C-alpha positions as CSV (number, residue, x, y, z in Angstrom):
1,M,-24.8,38.3,-129.5
2,S,-26.0,36.1,-126.6
3,V,-29.7,35.6,-126.2
4,V,-29.2,36.0,-122.4
5,E,-27.9,38.8,-120.3
6,R,-26.5,37.2,-117.1
7,V,-26.4,39.0,-113.7
8,P,-24.1,37.0,-111.4
9,G,-25.2,36.1,-107.9
10,T,-24.8,33.4,-105.3
11,G,-28.2,33.6,-103.6
12,D,-30.9,30.9,-103.5
13,V,-33.4,32.8,-105.6
14,L,-33.3,32.9,-109.5
15,I,-34.7,36.0,-111.3
16,L,-35.9,35.7,-114.9
17,C,-37.1,38.4,-117.3
18,D,-38.5,37.1,-120.6
19,H,-39.4,40.5,-122.1
20,A,-36.4,42.6,-120.9
21,S,-35.3,43.9,-124.4
22,N,-36.7,45.6,-127.4
23,H,-33.7,44.6,-129.5
24,V,-34.3,43.5,-133.1
25,P,-31.2,41.9,-134.9
26,G,-30.1,43.8,-137.9
27,D,-30.9,41.0,-140.3
28,I,-34.6,40.9,-139.2
29,D,-37.0,43.4,-140.7
30,L,-40.3,43.5,-138.9
31,G,-41.7,46.1,-141.3
32,I,-42.9,48.4,-138.5
33,D,-42.4,52.0,-137.5
34,P,-39.4,52.0,-135.2
35,A,-41.4,54.0,-132.7
36,L,-43.3,50.9,-131.9
37,L,-40.2,49.4,-130.4
38,H,-40.6,51.7,-127.5
39,K,-44.1,50.5,-126.7
40,H,-45.2,47.6,-124.5
41,I,-45.8,45.4,-127.6
42,A,-42.0,45.2,-128.0
43,I,-40.7,45.2,-124.4
44,D,-42.0,44.9,-120.8
45,I,-41.3,48.5,-119.9
46,G,-39.3,48.8,-116.7
47,A,-39.0,45.1,-116.1
48,A,-35.3,44.8,-117.0
49,V,-34.2,47.5,-114.6
50,V,-36.3,46.2,-111.8
51,S,-34.9,42.7,-112.4
52,R,-31.3,44.0,-112.2
53,C,-32.1,46.0,-109.1
54,L,-33.8,43.1,-107.4
55,A,-30.9,40.8,-108.3
56,E,-28.4,43.2,-106.8
57,R,-30.5,43.7,-103.7
58,L,-30.9,39.9,-103.1
59,G,-27.4,38.9,-104.3
60,A,-29.3,36.6,-106.7
61,P,-28.5,35.5,-110.2
62,A,-30.7,36.7,-113.0
63,L,-31.2,35.8,-116.6
64,L,-32.7,38.5,-118.9
65,A,-33.6,38.0,-122.5
66,T,-31.9,40.2,-125.1
67,V,-34.4,40.0,-128.0
68,S,-37.7,41.7,-128.4
69,R,-40.9,39.6,-128.1
70,L,-41.8,41.0,-131.6
71,V,-39.1,38.8,-133.0
72,I,-40.1,35.8,-130.9
73,D,-42.0,35.6,-127.6
74,L,-39.9,33.6,-125.3
75,N,-42.8,33.2,-122.8
76,R,-44.7,31.0,-125.3
77,E,-44.6,27.4,-126.1
78,V,-43.0,26.6,-129.5
79,D,-46.3,25.6,-131.0
80,A,-48.2,28.7,-129.8
81,L,-49.9,30.8,-132.4
82,G,-48.4,34.0,-130.9
83,L,-44.9,32.8,-130.8
84,I,-43.9,35.0,-133.7
85,P,-46.6,37.7,-133.7
86,H,-48.2,38.9,-136.9
87,A,-50.1,41.6,-134.9
88,S,-49.9,42.9,-131.4
89,D,-52.4,45.2,-129.6
90,G,-53.8,46.4,-132.9
91,H,-50.4,46.9,-134.6
92,A,-49.6,44.8,-137.7
93,I,-46.1,43.2,-137.8
94,P,-45.9,42.5,-141.5
95,G,-42.3,41.4,-141.5
96,N,-43.2,38.3,-139.5
97,A,-45.6,37.0,-142.1
98,G,-42.8,35.1,-143.9
99,A,-40.6,34.4,-140.9
100,D,-38.8,31.0,-140.7
101,R,-40.3,29.7,-137.5
102,A,-37.8,26.9,-137.1
103,E,-34.9,29.2,-137.6
104,R,-36.1,31.7,-135.0
105,I,-36.8,29.0,-132.5
106,A,-33.3,27.5,-133.0
107,R,-31.6,31.0,-132.9
108,F,-33.4,32.5,-129.9
109,H,-36.0,30.4,-128.1
110,A,-34.1,27.2,-127.7
111,P,-30.8,28.7,-126.4
112,Y,-32.7,31.0,-124.0
113,H,-34.6,28.1,-122.4
114,C,-31.5,25.9,-122.5
115,A,-29.7,28.6,-120.5
116,I,-32.5,28.7,-117.9
117,A,-32.7,24.9,-117.6
118,A,-28.9,24.7,-117.0
119,Q,-29.1,27.5,-114.4
120,V,-32.0,25.7,-112.6
121,R,-30.2,22.4,-112.8
122,T,-27.0,23.8,-111.4
123,Q,-28.3,26.3,-108.8
124,R,-31.4,24.4,-107.6
125,P,-33.1,27.6,-106.5
126,A,-35.4,27.8,-103.6
127,L,-37.6,30.2,-105.5
128,I,-37.8,31.4,-109.1
129,V,-39.1,34.9,-109.7
130,S,-40.3,35.9,-113.1
131,V,-40.6,39.7,-113.6
132,H,-43.0,41.3,-116.1
133,S,-44.9,44.5,-116.6
134,F,-48.2,45.4,-118.0
135,T,-49.9,48.5,-119.5
136,P,-52.6,50.5,-117.6
137,A,-54.8,49.9,-120.6
138,L,-54.5,48.2,-124.0
139,E,-54.2,50.6,-127.0
140,S,-56.7,48.6,-128.9
141,G,-59.4,49.4,-126.3
142,I,-60.7,45.8,-126.3
143,A,-60.4,45.5,-122.5
144,A,-61.2,47.7,-119.5
145,P,-58.5,49.8,-117.9
146,R,-56.4,47.7,-115.4
147,P,-56.7,49.0,-111.9
148,W,-54.1,46.6,-110.4
149,E,-50.7,47.9,-109.3
150,A,-49.3,44.4,-109.5
151,G,-50.5,40.9,-110.4
152,V,-49.4,37.5,-109.3
153,L,-49.6,34.8,-112.0
154,Y,-49.6,31.1,-111.4
155,N,-50.8,27.9,-112.9
156,R,-51.1,24.6,-110.9
157,D,-48.5,25.4,-108.3
158,A,-49.8,28.2,-106.1
159,R,-47.5,27.7,-103.1
160,A,-45.6,30.9,-103.5
161,A,-48.5,32.8,-105.2
162,R,-50.9,32.5,-102.3
163,S,-48.6,33.9,-99.7
164,A,-47.4,36.6,-102.1
165,I,-51.0,37.8,-102.8
166,G,-51.8,38.1,-99.2
167,W,-48.5,39.9,-98.4
168,L,-49.0,42.4,-101.1
169,A,-52.6,43.1,-100.1
170,A,-51.4,43.6,-96.5
171,Q,-49.0,46.3,-97.7
172,G,-51.8,48.2,-99.4
173,V,-50.8,47.1,-102.9
174,V,-53.8,46.7,-105.3
175,T,-53.0,43.1,-106.3
176,G,-54.5,41.0,-109.1
177,D,-54.9,37.3,-108.5
178,N,-54.0,35.9,-111.9
179,E,-54.7,39.4,-113.3
180,P,-54.3,41.1,-115.7
181,Y,-53.4,37.8,-117.4
182,S,-54.1,34.3,-116.1
183,G,-51.1,32.1,-115.4
184,R,-53.3,29.2,-116.4
185,L,-53.1,30.4,-120.0
186,L,-49.9,32.5,-120.2
187,N,-47.2,30.8,-118.1
188,A,-44.9,29.0,-120.5
189,T,-41.5,29.8,-118.9
190,M,-42.7,29.0,-115.4
191,N,-44.6,25.9,-116.6
192,R,-41.4,24.6,-118.1
193,H,-38.7,25.6,-115.6
194,A,-40.6,25.9,-112.3
195,E,-43.7,23.7,-112.3
196,G,-41.8,21.3,-114.6
197,T,-39.0,20.9,-112.0
198,G,-41.1,21.2,-108.8
199,T,-39.6,24.6,-108.0
200,P,-41.8,27.2,-106.2
201,Y,-42.2,30.4,-108.2
202,L,-43.6,33.9,-108.3
203,G,-44.8,35.3,-111.6
204,I,-44.9,39.0,-110.9
205,E,-46.6,41.7,-113.2
206,I,-46.1,45.3,-112.3
207,R,-48.1,48.1,-114.0
208,N,-45.5,49.8,-116.1
209,D,-46.5,53.4,-115.3
210,L,-45.3,52.6,-111.7
211,I,-41.8,51.7,-112.9
212,S,-41.2,54.3,-115.6
213,D,-38.8,56.4,-113.6
214,P,-35.9,55.8,-111.1
215,A,-38.1,56.6,-108.1
216,G,-40.7,54.1,-109.2
217,V,-38.0,51.4,-109.9
218,A,-36.5,52.0,-106.4
219,R,-39.9,51.7,-104.7
220,W,-40.8,48.5,-106.5
221,C,-37.3,47.0,-106.0
222,E,-37.8,47.5,-102.3
223,I,-41.3,46.0,-102.4
224,L,-40.2,43.0,-104.3
225,A,-37.1,42.4,-102.3
226,N,-39.2,42.3,-99.1
227,L,-41.9,40.2,-100.8
228,V,-39.4,37.6,-102.2
229,T,-37.7,37.3,-98.8
230,F,-41.0,36.8,-97.1
231,V,-42.2,34.2,-99.5
232,R,-38.9,32.3,-99.6
233,D,-38.8,32.2,-95.8
234,H,-42.4,31.2,-95.6
235,L,-41.8,28.3,-97.9
236,A,-38.7,27.2,-95.9
237,Q,-40.8,27.2,-92.7
238,G,-43.4,25.1,-94.4
239,R,-40.9,22.6,-95.5
240,A,-39.3,22.5,-92.0
241,A,-42.7,21.9,-90.4
242,A,-43.4,19.0,-92.8
243,T,-40.3,17.1,-91.8
């Protein structure tokens, strides 16, 4: 099974979804109640269907991961403590205690990121869009409820993020600026493939209760299609003005 689901497209935007799947290969036993695979700890609920919808709407290629982040978190550096989680949001993942780290990196993490690198190198996108979702509140209760409808994450390169935050706020969307997570801490895929290549990017987090049904997905696909078009065109105007 490929580690990447590819959605074809010829547009100048690239869409990525690191946590699109809750799939656990049959030869890996996480030692958990299977019901946990339907929770946010295993998959970014709604992110995959939004990514596919957005790709179709924009005519853009998309790469979606096909393995659960409980097997290996593809949006982490290979030396990160949480790469192969032993616990997540208060739930123990006992089957990962003896996991062969090098084997999982070679089997899942490396080919996923090689696929993205090859796509970026070939396509040279004008903008990379990374789609994630987040829970209204953590099950563990260690943090306050999250009031944001969407968040924009970024690290050093805020070119796309700044215009996106302003645009979303102008549409009446309650928007987090590096919330509910900071892109300065959790931004591995974008650090590597966007900041590392000088490509502008949007790290988008959508609250998952807003994309849990077809109507919500359709609404957010429309919002993101308009947002991405605005940001891409704004960046292009800035480049033109600088020449």
